[in-house]
N, C-alpha and C positions, 0 to 999 in steps of 0.2 A: 621337498618343501620343509622348511623348518617348523617345528612344533609350535612356536610363538606365532608365526604367520598363519598357520592352520587354525589356531584358536581365535585370532582376530577375524579371519574370514568367516569362521563359524559363528562367532558373535554378531557380526554385521548381518549375516544371513538370518539368524534368529530374530534380531531386532526388526529387520525388514519384514519377516513373515508376520511378527506380532503387529507391526504397524498396519500392514495391508489387511490383516484380520480385523483390527479396530475399525479401520476406514470402511470396509466392506462387510462388516458384521450383519447389517440388515439384509443385504442381498444373500449372504451365505446362509443365514438362519431361515430365510424365506425359501431358498432353493433346496435346502437339505434338512432342515429342522422339522420337528413335529408341528403340524398345521392343520387347520380346518377352515373351510369357507363354505358358506351357504348363500346361495342367490335366491332370494324371494321374489315372487312375481305378484303384483296386485291384480286381481281379477277384474277390477273396475277400470283402472287407468293404464295397466300394463307397464308401470314403472318397475324397475328392479331395485330391490334393497339388498346390498351386498355386505355381509359381515365376514371378516377374515380375522383368524386368530393364529399367531405364529409364536411358538414356544411359550404358550400360556397367556400372551398379551394380545389384546385387540389392536389390530393395526389399520383396520379399515371398517367403517360403518357409514355407508353412503347410500343415498337413494338416487338413482340415475334415470334420466329420461331417454326416450327413444322416439322414432318416427310414430310409433303407435300411440304413446302417451301424448305426444304433441298433437296428434289428431284427435284423441279423446278429449283433450283439454278445450277444444273449440266448442264443445257441446255439453260437457259435464262439469258440474261445480268443482273447483280446485280444492275445496275443503271437504271433499267426500270422505267417508270412513274407508280407509284401505283395508282390503281383504287379502292378506298376504298369505301365499302358498309356497312352500319350499319347492324349488324346481331343479336346482343343480346343486350337488355337494361334492366337495373335494376333501380328502382326508389322507393324512400321512401321520401314523400314530407314533413313530419314533425316528430318530436321527437316521438319515441315509436310506430310509425305507422307500417303498414304492408309494405312489399316490393313487388312491382309488378315486374314481369319479362316477357319481350317480346322476343321471339325467332324467328330466321329466318336464311337466308343466302342462298348462291348459292353453292351447293355441287358438281359442275361439276369437279373441280380438284381432290377431293378425289375419285370420281367415276372412273375417268381416271387412277388414281393411283392404284386402286383395280383391274383394268382390265390388268395391266402389266403382270401378270403371264400367262394369256391366250393369249394376243396379242403379246407379246414381248416388249422389252424395246424401241426399235426405233419406232415402231408403236404407242406406247402409247405417245411418245414424239411428234410425228407427229400430233396426235389428240389434244394434249395440245397446240401445235403451232396453230392449226386451231381455237381452242377456243380463244387463245389470239388475233388472227386476228379478230375474231367476236367481241371481246369486244373492241379492239382498233379502229375498224371501226365505233363504236358508240360514241367515245369520241368527245367532252369534257363532254357531258351530256347524261347519259344513263337513259332512261325511261324503267324500267323493266316491268311496267304494260303493255306497248305497244310492247314490244320486244318478240314476239311470237317465233322468231327464236332461242333465248336462251333456252327457255323451251323445244323446239323440239330437240335441240342439246343435251341438258342434258338427255332427255328421251332416245335418240338414243345411247348415251354412255353406258347407262345401258342395253337397249334391243338389240341393234345390232351394237356394236362399229365398226366392220369390214366395215360396210356399209359407215362409215365416211372416211375410208381409200380409198374405191373404189370411192368415190365422191370427193377425194382430188384433186383439180385442178393442184397442183404441183407434183403429182404423188407419 
């Protein structure tokens, strides 16, 4: 192959690579660049607030609904004060590094939602309201490491939810 032809092919190849890189830069940086994402969960309505940063720029800041928040919206004011708790984090500190994932969360609202078929809708709503009262009673700062009552409540929702109705001070 002649030297001139080789230079042309190399030039076209480099221009093509540069064009593809520019067109797909967002996807490349998101897949391989430094990034962090935190998914927050509202303990009242169970919506998720997702914040994602890629290469130092915020690329996502959204509040997403789900079947639990749709249910909660049927009996809880939409203008409630959100109680955001970080539940899942993703982090990659440098280019082409591995991505670490940390998971967590408070699953009380989904557990109450699952109990609706055996408890009935109104009873499930009463238990959710009790949980909301428990959370609101701890505001403005909730220390989950010291809040044994929350852990007991969540366990009781799974093991014996009817006992939460019996213990309901509002009847």
